C-alpha positions as CSV (number, residue, x, y, z in Angstrom):
1,M,59.3,85.6,95.4
2,E,57.9,89.1,94.9
3,R,57.6,89.6,98.7
4,T,61.4,88.6,98.9
5,R,62.3,91.2,96.3
6,D,60.2,93.8,98.1
7,R,62.0,93.0,101.4
8,D,65.4,93.3,99.7
9,R,64.5,96.7,98.3
10,A,63.2,97.8,101.7
11,A,66.4,96.7,103.3
12,L,68.4,99.1,101.2
13,P,69.3,102.1,103.4
14,E,67.4,105.3,102.4
15,P,70.6,107.3,101.6
16,M,71.8,104.7,99.2
17,R,68.3,104.4,97.5
18,R,68.3,108.2,97.2
19,E,71.7,108.3,95.6
20,V,70.9,105.5,93.1
21,R,67.7,107.3,92.2
22,L,69.4,110.6,91.7
23,L,72.2,109.2,89.6
24,G,69.8,107.1,87.5
25,D,67.5,110.1,86.9
26,I,70.5,112.2,85.8
27,L,71.7,109.5,83.5
28,G,68.2,109.2,82.0
29,D,68.2,112.9,81.3
30,V,71.7,112.7,79.7
31,I,70.7,109.7,77.5
32,R,67.4,111.5,76.4
33,G,69.3,114.7,75.6
34,S,72.2,113.1,73.7
35,A,70.7,110.0,72.1
36,G,67.0,110.7,72.0
37,P,63.9,109.4,73.8
38,D,63.8,106.2,71.8
39,L,67.1,104.9,73.3
40,L,65.9,105.7,76.8
41,A,62.6,104.0,76.1
42,D,64.4,100.8,75.0
43,V,66.6,100.9,78.1
44,E,63.6,101.3,80.4
45,R,61.7,98.4,78.6
46,L,64.7,96.1,79.1
47,R,65.1,97.2,82.7
48,H,61.5,96.6,83.6
49,A,61.5,93.2,81.7
50,V,64.4,92.0,83.7
51,I,62.9,93.2,87.0
52,D,59.6,91.4,86.1
53,A,61.4,88.2,85.2
54,R,63.2,88.2,88.5
55,Q,60.0,88.5,90.4
56,Q,58.3,85.6,88.7
57,E,58.2,82.0,89.9
58,P,61.0,79.8,88.6
59,R,58.6,77.8,86.3
60,D,57.8,81.0,84.5
61,G,61.4,82.1,84.1
62,A,62.0,80.4,80.7
63,A,59.2,82.3,79.1
64,A,60.3,85.6,80.5
65,A,63.9,84.9,79.3
66,D,62.5,84.3,75.8
67,E,60.6,87.6,75.9
68,I,63.8,89.4,76.9
69,A,65.7,87.7,74.1
70,T,63.1,88.7,71.6
71,L,63.2,92.3,72.7
72,V,67.0,92.4,72.4
73,A,66.9,90.7,69.0
74,S,64.5,93.3,67.7
75,W,67.2,96.0,68.0
76,S,69.9,96.8,65.4
77,V,73.4,96.1,66.5
78,E,74.1,99.8,67.0
79,Q,71.0,100.2,69.2
80,A,71.9,97.1,71.2
81,E,75.4,98.5,71.8
82,Q,74.0,101.8,73.0
83,V,71.6,100.0,75.4
84,A,74.5,97.9,76.7
85,R,76.5,101.1,77.2
86,A,73.7,102.7,79.1
87,F,73.6,99.8,81.5
88,A,77.4,99.8,81.9
89,V,77.3,103.5,82.9
90,Y,74.4,102.9,85.2
91,F,76.1,100.0,87.0
92,H,79.2,102.2,87.5
93,L,77.1,104.8,89.1
94,A,75.2,102.3,91.3
95,N,78.5,100.8,92.5
96,L,79.5,104.4,93.5
97,A,76.4,104.7,95.6
98,E,77.1,101.3,97.2
99,E,80.7,102.4,98.1
100,H,79.3,105.6,99.6
101,Q,76.9,103.6,101.8
102,R,79.8,101.5,103.0
103,I,81.7,104.7,104.0
104,R,78.5,105.9,105.8
105,N,78.2,102.6,107.7
106,L,81.9,102.8,108.8
107,R,81.4,106.4,110.0
108,E,78.3,105.5,112.0
109,R,80.1,102.7,113.7
110,D,83.0,105.0,114.7
111,T,81.4,106.6,117.6
112,G,84.6,107.1,119.6
113,Q,83.2,105.3,122.6
114,E,85.0,102.0,121.7
115,P,87.3,100.8,118.9
116,V,85.6,100.0,115.6
117,R,85.3,96.2,115.1
118,E,88.2,94.8,113.0
119,S,90.1,98.1,113.1
120,L,93.7,98.6,114.0
121,A,92.6,100.2,117.3
122,A,90.5,97.1,118.1
123,A,93.5,94.8,117.4
124,V,95.8,96.9,119.6
125,A,93.3,96.9,122.5
126,E,92.7,93.2,122.3
127,I,96.4,92.2,122.1
128,S,97.3,94.6,125.0
129,R,94.5,93.2,127.1
130,D,95.2,89.5,126.4
131,A,99.0,89.3,126.0
132,G,100.2,92.5,127.5
133,P,101.9,95.7,126.2
134,E,105.4,94.1,125.9
135,H,104.1,91.4,123.6
136,L,102.4,94.1,121.5
137,R,105.7,95.9,121.2
138,E,107.4,92.6,120.1
139,L,104.8,92.0,117.5
140,L,105.1,95.6,116.1
141,V,108.8,95.3,115.8
142,S,108.5,92.3,113.5
143,L,105.3,93.3,111.7
144,R,105.5,93.4,107.9
145,V,102.6,93.5,105.4
146,H,103.8,93.0,101.8
147,L,101.3,94.0,99.2
148,V,101.9,93.1,95.6
149,L,100.5,95.2,92.8
150,T,99.2,93.3,89.8
151,A,97.6,94.1,86.5
152,H,95.9,91.9,83.8
153,P,96.3,92.3,80.0
154,T,92.5,92.0,79.6
155,E,91.8,95.1,81.9
156,A,89.9,97.3,79.5
157,R,88.5,100.1,81.7
158,R,90.2,103.4,80.7
159,R,91.8,105.7,83.2
160,A,89.5,108.5,81.8
161,V,86.5,106.5,83.0
162,V,88.1,105.9,86.4
163,A,88.9,109.6,86.7
164,A,85.3,110.6,85.8
165,L,83.9,108.2,88.5
166,R,86.3,109.7,91.0
167,R,85.0,113.2,90.3
168,I,81.4,112.0,90.6
169,S,82.2,110.4,93.9
170,G,83.6,113.7,95.2
171,L,80.4,115.5,94.2
172,L,78.3,112.9,96.0
173,D,80.3,113.7,99.1
174,V,79.3,117.3,98.8
175,L,75.7,116.5,98.3
176,D,75.7,114.1,101.3
177,D,77.2,116.7,103.6
178,Q,74.3,118.3,105.6
179,R,76.5,121.4,106.2
180,T,76.6,122.2,102.4
181,A,75.1,125.6,101.7
182,A,72.2,125.7,99.2
183,A,74.2,127.5,96.5
184,D,77.0,124.9,96.9
185,H,74.4,122.1,96.7
186,A,73.0,123.5,93.5
187,E,76.4,123.8,92.0
188,A,77.3,120.2,92.9
189,R,74.2,119.0,91.2
190,R,75.0,121.0,88.1
191,E,78.6,119.5,88.1
192,L,77.1,116.1,88.6
193,H,75.1,116.5,85.4
194,E,78.2,117.6,83.6
195,Q,80.3,114.7,84.8
196,I,77.7,112.0,84.1
197,D,77.3,113.5,80.6
198,L,81.1,113.3,80.2
199,L,81.0,109.7,81.4
200,W,78.3,108.8,79.0
201,R,80.1,110.4,76.0
202,T,83.5,108.8,77.0
203,S,84.3,105.4,75.4
204,Q,84.2,102.8,78.1
205,L,86.8,100.5,76.4
206,R,90.2,101.1,75.1
207,V,90.6,101.4,71.4
208,K,93.8,99.3,71.6
209,A,94.8,96.7,74.0
210,M,97.0,97.7,76.9
211,D,100.7,97.0,76.6
212,P,102.9,96.4,79.7
213,I,103.9,100.1,80.0
214,D,100.2,101.1,79.8
215,E,99.6,98.7,82.8
216,V,102.6,100.3,84.6
217,R,101.1,103.8,84.1
218,T,97.7,102.7,85.4
219,V,99.4,101.5,88.6
220,M,101.2,104.8,88.9
221,T,97.8,106.6,88.8
222,A,96.8,104.5,91.8
223,F,100.0,105.5,93.5
224,D,99.8,109.2,92.7
225,E,96.2,109.6,93.7
226,T,95.7,107.0,96.5
227,L,98.6,104.9,97.8
228,F,101.0,107.7,98.6
229,R,98.3,109.6,100.5
230,V,96.7,106.6,102.3
231,V,99.8,105.0,103.6
232,P,100.5,107.6,106.3
233,A,96.8,107.7,107.2
234,V,97.1,103.9,108.0
235,Y,100.1,104.5,110.2
236,R,98.5,107.5,111.9
237,E,95.5,105.3,112.8
238,L,97.8,102.8,114.4
239,D,99.7,105.6,116.1
240,R,96.5,106.9,117.7
241,A,95.7,103.4,118.9
242,L,99.1,103.0,120.5
243,A,98.8,106.3,122.2
244,A,95.6,105.2,123.8
245,S,97.0,101.8,124.8
246,P,98.8,101.0,128.1
247,A,101.9,100.3,126.1
248,P,104.8,102.8,126.5
249,A,104.4,105.6,124.0
250,Y,106.3,105.1,120.7
251,T,105.7,105.9,117.1
252,A,104.0,103.4,114.9
253,P,106.4,101.5,112.7
254,A,106.2,101.7,108.9
255,F,105.1,98.1,108.4
256,L,103.8,98.2,104.8
257,R,106.0,97.3,101.8
258,F,105.0,97.1,98.2
259,G,106.0,94.7,95.4
260,S,104.8,94.6,91.8
261,W,104.4,92.1,89.1
262,V,103.5,94.8,86.6
263,G,106.2,95.1,84.0
264,A,108.1,92.2,85.6
265,D,105.9,89.1,85.2
266,R,106.9,87.6,81.9
267,D,105.4,84.1,82.3
268,G,103.1,83.7,79.3
269,N,103.4,87.4,78.3
270,P,105.9,87.8,75.5
271,F,105.5,91.6,75.6
272,V,107.2,91.9,79.0
273,T,110.9,92.1,78.0
274,A,114.1,93.1,79.8
275,Q,113.7,96.6,78.3
276,V,110.2,96.8,79.7
277,T,111.4,95.8,83.2
278,R,114.1,98.5,83.1
279,E,111.6,101.1,81.9
280,T,109.2,100.1,84.6
281,A,111.8,100.6,87.3
282,T,112.6,104.0,85.9
283,I,108.9,105.0,85.7
284,Q,108.3,103.9,89.3
285,A,111.4,105.8,90.6
286,D,110.3,108.9,88.7
287,H,106.8,108.9,90.3
288,V,108.0,108.2,93.9
289,L,110.8,110.8,93.7
290,R,108.4,113.4,92.4
291,A,106.0,112.6,95.2
292,L,108.7,112.8,97.8
293,E,110.0,116.1,96.4
294,N,106.6,117.7,96.3
295,A,105.9,116.6,99.9
296,T,109.3,117.7,101.2
297,A,108.9,121.1,99.5
298,R,105.4,121.6,100.8
299,I,106.3,120.7,104.4
300,G,109.5,122.8,104.2
301,R,107.6,125.9,103.0
302,A,105.2,125.5,105.9
303,L,107.9,125.1,108.6
304,T,108.4,128.8,109.1
305,L,109.7,128.4,112.7
306,H,112.1,131.2,113.6
307,A,115.5,130.3,115.0
308,A,114.8,132.4,118.1
309,T,111.6,130.6,119.0
310,T,112.7,127.1,118.0
311,P,116.5,127.0,118.1
312,P,118.1,124.3,115.9
313,S,120.0,121.5,117.5
314,A,123.7,121.0,117.2
315,G,123.0,118.2,114.7
316,L,120.9,120.4,112.5
317,R,123.5,123.2,112.7
318,R,126.2,120.8,111.6
319,A,124.0,119.6,108.7
320,L,123.4,123.1,107.6
321,A,127.1,123.9,107.7
322,A,127.9,120.9,105.6
323,A,125.3,121.9,103.1
324,H,126.8,125.4,103.0
325,A,130.2,124.0,102.3
326,A,129.1,121.6,99.6
327,H,126.6,124.0,97.8
328,P,127.1,127.6,98.9
329,E,125.2,129.2,96.1
330,L,122.1,127.0,96.5
331,L,122.0,127.5,100.3
332,A,122.4,131.2,99.9
333,E,119.5,131.3,97.5
334,I,117.2,129.3,99.8
335,E,118.2,131.3,102.9
336,A,117.4,134.5,101.1
337,R,113.8,133.3,101.0
338,S,113.9,131.8,104.5
339,P,115.9,134.2,106.7
340,Q,116.6,132.7,110.1
341,E,114.3,129.8,109.4
342,P,116.6,126.8,109.7
343,Y,114.0,124.1,109.4
344,R,112.5,125.6,106.3
345,T,115.9,126.1,104.8
346,Y,117.1,122.5,105.4
347,L,113.9,120.8,104.1
348,L,113.8,123.0,101.0
349,Y,117.5,122.0,100.5
350,A,116.4,118.3,100.9
351,A,113.7,118.8,98.3
352,Q,116.3,120.1,95.9
353,R,118.4,117.0,96.6
354,I,115.4,114.8,95.8
355,N,115.0,116.6,92.5
356,A,118.6,116.1,91.7
357,T,118.2,112.4,92.5
358,R,115.4,112.1,90.1
359,V,117.2,113.9,87.2
360,R,120.5,112.1,88.1
361,H,122.5,115.2,89.0
362,A,125.2,113.2,90.8
363,D,126.8,116.2,92.6
364,L,123.7,117.0,94.6
365,A,121.7,113.7,94.5
366,Y,121.1,111.5,97.5
367,P,123.0,108.2,97.3
368,G,119.9,106.4,98.5
369,P,116.8,106.7,100.8
370,A,118.7,106.1,104.0
371,E,120.5,109.4,103.6
372,F,117.3,111.2,102.9
373,L,115.6,109.6,106.0
374,A,118.7,110.6,108.1
375,D,118.1,114.3,107.1
376,L,114.4,114.1,107.9
377,R,115.2,112.6,111.3
378,T,117.8,115.3,112.0
379,V,115.1,117.9,111.5
380,Q,112.6,115.9,113.5
381,E,114.9,115.5,116.4
382,S,115.8,119.1,116.4
383,L,112.1,120.1,116.5
384,A,111.4,117.8,119.4
385,A,114.4,119.0,121.4
386,A,113.3,122.6,120.9
387,G,109.8,121.7,122.2
388,A,108.0,121.8,118.9
389,V,106.6,118.3,119.4
390,Q,103.5,118.8,117.3
391,Q,105.7,120.0,114.3
392,A,108.1,117.1,114.8
393,H,105.3,114.4,114.7
394,G,102.9,116.0,112.3
395,D,103.3,116.2,108.5
396,L,107.0,115.6,108.9
397,Q,106.3,112.2,110.4
398,H,103.9,111.4,107.5
399,L,106.8,112.1,105.1
400,I,109.2,109.8,107.1
401,W,106.6,107.0,106.9
402,Q,106.2,107.5,103.2
403,A,110.0,107.4,102.6
404,E,110.3,104.3,104.8
405,T,107.5,102.6,102.9
406,F,108.3,103.5,99.3
407,G,112.1,104.3,99.4
408,F,113.3,105.7,96.1
409,H,111.9,102.7,94.1
410,L,108.2,102.7,95.1
411,A,107.7,98.9,94.8
412,G,110.1,96.0,94.4
413,L,109.7,94.4,91.0
414,E,109.1,90.7,91.2
415,V,110.3,89.0,88.1
416,R,108.5,85.8,87.2
417,Q,109.3,83.2,84.5
418,H,108.2,79.7,83.6
419,S,110.6,76.9,84.6
420,E,110.5,75.4,81.0
421,V,111.9,78.7,79.6
422,H,114.9,78.4,82.0
423,A,115.3,74.7,81.1
424,R,115.4,75.4,77.4
425,A,117.8,78.3,77.8
426,L,120.1,76.3,80.0
427,A,120.2,73.4,77.5
428,E,121.1,75.8,74.7
429,L,123.9,77.5,76.7
430,R,125.3,74.1,77.7
431,A,125.3,72.9,74.2
432,A,127.1,76.0,73.0
433,G,129.8,75.6,75.6
434,P,131.6,78.2,77.8
435,P,131.6,81.8,76.5
436,G,134.2,82.3,73.7
437,S,134.5,78.5,73.0
438,E,133.6,76.7,69.8
439,P,130.1,75.1,69.8
440,S,130.3,71.5,71.2
441,A,130.7,68.7,68.7
442,G,127.8,66.3,68.3
443,P,127.8,62.8,66.9
444,P,129.5,62.2,63.5
445,G,127.5,63.9,60.7
446,A,125.6,66.2,63.2
447,E,125.4,69.9,62.6
448,A,127.3,72.2,65.1
449,A,125.2,73.7,67.9
450,A,123.3,76.8,66.8
451,P,123.9,80.1,68.6
452,S,121.5,81.1,71.4
453,S,117.9,81.7,70.2
454,P,116.2,85.0,70.7
455,R,114.3,83.5,73.6
456,T,117.4,82.5,75.4
457,E,119.0,85.9,74.8
458,E,115.9,87.4,76.4
459,V,116.4,85.2,79.5
460,L,119.9,86.4,79.8
461,A,118.9,90.0,79.2
462,T,116.4,89.7,82.0
463,F,119.1,88.8,84.5
464,R,121.2,91.7,83.2
465,A,118.1,94.0,83.7
466,V,117.7,92.9,87.3
467,A,121.4,93.7,87.9
468,W,120.9,97.1,86.3
469,V,117.8,97.9,88.4
470,Q,119.6,96.9,91.6
471,D,122.7,99.0,90.7
472,R,120.7,102.1,89.9
473,Y,117.9,101.9,92.5
474,G,119.1,99.6,95.2
475,V,118.7,95.9,95.8
476,D,115.2,96.4,97.3
477,A,114.0,97.7,93.9
478,C,114.2,94.1,92.4
479,H,115.2,91.3,94.7
480,R,112.5,88.6,94.1
481,Y,112.6,86.2,91.2
482,V,109.7,83.8,90.9
483,V,110.0,80.5,89.0
484,S,106.6,79.2,88.1
485,F,105.5,75.6,87.3
486,T,108.4,74.0,89.2
487,H,108.7,70.3,89.4
488,S,111.9,69.8,91.4
489,T,114.7,71.8,93.0
490,A,116.5,71.6,89.7
491,D,114.0,74.2,88.4
492,I,115.2,76.6,91.1
493,A,118.8,75.8,90.5
494,A,118.4,76.5,86.8
495,A,118.0,80.2,87.6
496,H,121.2,80.3,89.5
């Protein structure tokens, strides 16, 4: 058994062992400095006891477990909580080291000599070879990957903890880079101590349980910091693979779409109400529109191509003329900062329109994402026609992919409700009769039918909320309704 454990430890890559050791040593220093040497000693005693128990033969395991239980029982509740907290932080850090090792492994496999196994490039090469480029094109035209965002009411890890771990991960990147200068290396180690100290002193659990809007905002953090940035990187990887394939050159399609149960799944969760669903759609739209506005403004400010070197197409000139006619003061202000820079002017104008869409300034707002995409493509086509192909298919293409993927709603809300809830609501409504009628009469001596219960009113309010979301943000913002625990087609018909 001990030889097996030794082999397992030896199998760990040296960079990962080095990072785990570094993070563990810093955590030990932090615990010793903030809580005293006694706590660190208890943590180490428990750690070594568990390691020794794992190395023993199975027949000796029960005795070792009893010794560990005796050790833990000797502590006060407060001390036991502190020890448990120390292990929780340690495992967070060890998981970071493992994630970094995975990234190192992927980088080592990506030599450039052949596609990385199970990558998009490998799939493109295999399909082109086995089925031909035309079949590849047919597959790409119909390709859709629908990812659904979920959350669970029991999720307790705080966003503050996640944010601290993300900062620590970034510092590990700096330390792992052999090009890092000695001064920068020393500063990264100092910051690593600071961040691990912060992680140790931050409560790992929420003081109060998450409500549905908390869950929505947690998902929005993932969108803001990861999804919006990663999506165009995925498409760009496919685009590179297509450029290297024997298929005719064309741009990778935006095949990802997102749905979400967060703030919409009310099956078994009484806290997800019609109002929560409406608020969820509003929060999602706010985040995606802010992201699109910032990206459009950033790209617009960078596109300082002069009209003499990169003349605008007839289509872009018409678009600029229409913008002048509709909003002369705004265009004059933008052009004063971008003289003879038509691409910069028009994208900064588009950014203003995205802002107006978010704040619901109807005179300037886009009616929907299709019109925004049409503006982006007008700019892209003009750049390509003027010979600025790199500008046409660089960051501007990333923005087009992002708009195609997320629209103005980010993710389509997928409302879910239990079939029994529908059945009860339908029975109440039928007993009450058509709207405006008297409640239906029962047998002699029976009481008249009661008005709809709050639960039935909430069912109706949910359907009204779906209509409201579709009217404000488009049908794609909420066009899936899931009926759970169905027994027959009647359960589906009940929703209709």
